[in-house]
N, C-alpha and C positions, 0 to 999 in steps of 0.2 A: 396518391390522394392529393388533390389540389387544396389551395388555401381555404376556400369557402367550405369544402367538405371537412377539412381539418377543424375549422372553427366550430362547425355544427357538431362534429363528433366530440370536441373538447367540451362544449357546453353540456352535452348529454352525459358525459362522464362525470363532470363536476356536479351536475344536477342530481345524479343518482347516488353519489358517494356520501356516506354518513361521516367518513373520516377523511383527513387530508390525503391527497393523491400525490405520490412522489413524481419527480420529473422523469425518472427512469421508466416508470410505468406509462407515463404519458408518451414518451418516446416510442415505446413498444406498441401501444395501442394506436397511435397516430402514424406510425411508420416514418418518423422524422428525426432529425438531429436534435441535440440538446439545445443548440442556439435557436433553432426553429420553434421548439416547444416554448422557450421563454418569450420569443417574439409573438407567438400566438396568444399566450397568456396576457401579455401586455396589451395587445390589440383588443382582446375580449374585455379587459378591465378598463382601459383608457378610452377606446373609441366607441365601444358598445355599452359602457357603463355597467358591466357585470360586477356583482358584489364579491369579488375574489379577495380572499385573505390567506395569509401564510407566507412561507419563504422556501428557498431551495433546499433547505435541510429537512424541515418537518413535513414539507409538502404543501399543496394548495387545495382549497375547497371554497365553496360558496358560504357566505355568512348565513348562519342558521336562520336568522330573522328575515332576511331579504331574499335568500336563495329560492325559497318556495314560490315567491311571486314573480321572479325574474324570468323573462323569456327574450329570445333574440328579437330585436326590434325590426319593424319594416319588412321589406321584401327580401327574403333570405332563401335563395334557391341554389341548386347545384349549377355548375357551369353549363352542363348540357341543357338544363331547363332555361337558363338565361339566354343561351344561343337561340333556342327555339322561340322564346318570347320576343327577343329582339328582331328576329326574322319576321315574325308575325306582325309586330308593330310597324316595321318598315313596309310590309305589304299593305297594311291598312292605310297608312299615311300616304303612301305614294300612289296607290291605285285609286284612292278616294279623291284625287285631284287636289290634295291639300286641305280638304274640308275637315279632316280629323287631326291635322297637324297640331293645332292649338290645344285641343283637348288632351292629346297624347304626349305633348312636350314634357310635362313633369315626369311621367312614367319613363319616357325615353331617357331623360337625364339620369334618373335613378338607376336604370338598367346599365347605361353606359358607365356610370361611376362604379358599380359593382363589378362589371367586367374588367375595367381598367385596374381596379384594386386587386382583383383575382390574378391578373396577368402581370402585376407589378410594374405598370406603365402609367404615364400621366394621362393619356387620352386613348380611348379605344378606336381602332381604325374602322370607322363606319363605312368606308369605301369598299370594305371586304364583303358587304352585303349589297347586292345589286338587284333591284326590282324594276322591270321595264313595263310601264303601263301600255295597254294596247287598246286604242280607239276609245279611251275613256272620255266622257263628256264633262264639260265644266259645270260645277255646281255652285249655287249661291250658298255660302256658309250659314248665313242667318236663316235662310229658308230651310236648309237641311236640319238645323238644330230645332226649329219649330216642329218640323215633321217628326223628328225623333222623339221630341218631348211628348207629342200627342200619342205616339205609339206606347211609350213607356208609362205615361201618366194615365192612360186609358181615358182620354178625352176626345170629343169629336173635333174635327178639323175642317176649317173652311179655306178654300183657295180658288184661284183661277187656273185653268188648265188649258194649254194650247196643244191640241193633238198634232203629232208630227205628220200623220198621214194626210190630214185635211187642212191643217193650219188653222182650224176653227178654235176660237177661244170660248170656253164655257165656265160658269161658276159651279163649284161642287161643294157639297157638304158630305163628309164621310166619317165613318167609324173606323179608324186605323186598326189594323190587325197585326202587321209585322213589316219590318224593313227587309228587303232582299238585295243582296249584292250579287249581281249576275253579269259576267263578262265585263268586268271593270266599271260597271255602272250600278246606280242605286234605283230600286223600285219600291213603291209603297203598295202593299196589298191591303185593300180596304173594302168595307161594305159601303156602297154608294147609297146614301139615304134617299136621294131623289130617284135613282134608277131602280132601287130595290134589289140589288144584286152585288155579287163580289166582282171587283175590278182591280186591275194592276195599273198603277200610274208611274210613269217615268219621272223621278224626282226632279231632274233637270228641266222638265217642262212645267213644273209647278211654280206659281208666283203668288205674291200677296198672301202667303200662308198665315193663318191666325188660329190660335187655340180658342175653342168655344167652351162655354160653361157646362154643356150637356155631357153626361158620361157616355163613353163609347159603347156601342153594342158589341158584345163578345161572341165571336164565332168559334166553334170548337175546332181543334187542330185537324180532326179527321175530315170535317167538311171543307176546311181550307185546302188541305192536301188533295182531296178528291176533285175540287174544282180548279185549283191553280197549279197542281203538280202532277196531274194524272196523264197529261199529254206532253208532247215535245215542245220545248221552248218556254219563254217567260210568259207570254200571253196564251196560255194553253187552253183552258176550258175543258169541258167534257170531251173525251176522245171520239173522233168520228170513225176511226178505223186504224189499221196498222199499215205502215209503209215498209216495203221490203227493198233494200238497197244492196247491190252486189258490188264489191270493190275488187280491183285487180290484185293480183298476187303481190305486186310491189307496194300498193297502198295498204294491203292487209296487215303488214307489219306494224303500221301505226294505228289503224282503226281498231284492231283487236285489243289494244290497250287503252282505248278511249271510252269514257263514260258519256254516252249520248243521252241516256235516260235511265232512271232507276229500275224500270221494268223491261229494259231492252233484252233482246234475245239475239245471240250471235253464234256463228259456227263457221269453221273452215270447210270449204268445199274440196272435193277430191283433186281438183286441178290447182290448188293453192290460193284460189280466190276466197274472199270472206263475205258471208251473207249476214246482214244486220237487219233486224226488225225492230221498229219503234212505234209506239202509239202516237198519233198526232191529231190535232184539231185544226188550228190555223196552219196553212201550208207554207206561208212565205218564208218563215225562219228556217224551216227544214229544207226547203229548196235551196236557200242561200248556202247552207252548210254542205249540202250534197254537191252543188255546183262548184264549191271551193276545191273539190278534188278533180274537177275537169274530166278528162277522158278516163280517169281511173275509177269513176263511179257511174253506176247505171241504176236508175229506179226501175224495178221490175213490176211492182204493183203497189197500189191500185192503178188502174188505167188512167183515171182522171189526173192523178198526181204525175204520172209518166208524161201525159200530154202537156201538162203545165210546164214541166221541165223542157220539153221539146220546143214549146213556144218561146220560152225565155232564151234558149240557146239560139233560136232562129232570129229573134230580135237583136241579140248581141252580135251575131254574125252579120246582120244587115248593116250594122254600124261600120263595118270594115269593107263593105262592098261599094261604098260611095266613091 
């Protein structure tokens, strides 16, 4: 039992006991030495301000008047929970391009302090947790906070948006629905008040974001998922059909363990290859992911998607024939 777990157990023992608890009993229940039991009692009393009274002969208990109200302060988790929380915090801070670092800094310091105290060291070795961002785009922290505030406060949002595909800048007024973190980048799912439909906006392409006084229109989760998560990729929309991709036996070992879509269908073929079926609407993102596997992937159907892949491969090959 580690220190955090012992302190938690010690608190529960004293909280439940009507009479003083001897040090010998604490040793047995906590599975520790006499010296450790005394150190834990001192830590609980002096550092956490627990209303402990008594001595080594008569035993220890919580003061009757204050013990009922006392609870362990702040964030008090097991070491395993702290490890998981620390890893999650690092993931959010680093893959967010630093946009969450300021907001999460107090939590990070608290977690690091508890871990260091648990391990009996002055500073927790943060370099033992490594998160490598992949192709994340830079965000404006002020703009991100405004977008997040609009989502959480349920207010309409106005902003300028420069589409990456056309580089055209437009003014938008939207009712934010949710923030989505997808492939190391942030997206805003929203009801476009001008277009009269659901849209997804890349947050890094949003500028001059401002909160509006009007309340945001609420779209039900079922409708959001039907429109935005029913097909492959981030800009999905209603599915136009299903794509069937066959991967070589070598690539099958990876693809069989990958989650391409919540409704995907996959099976191993008799020759060791792997067949994957996914619903799709916009083909561009799906084609990029399939072509990532090069010669180890083949789009079988539909024919139009297969022909698009062939055209892209031909154009890529032309770059090397000059």
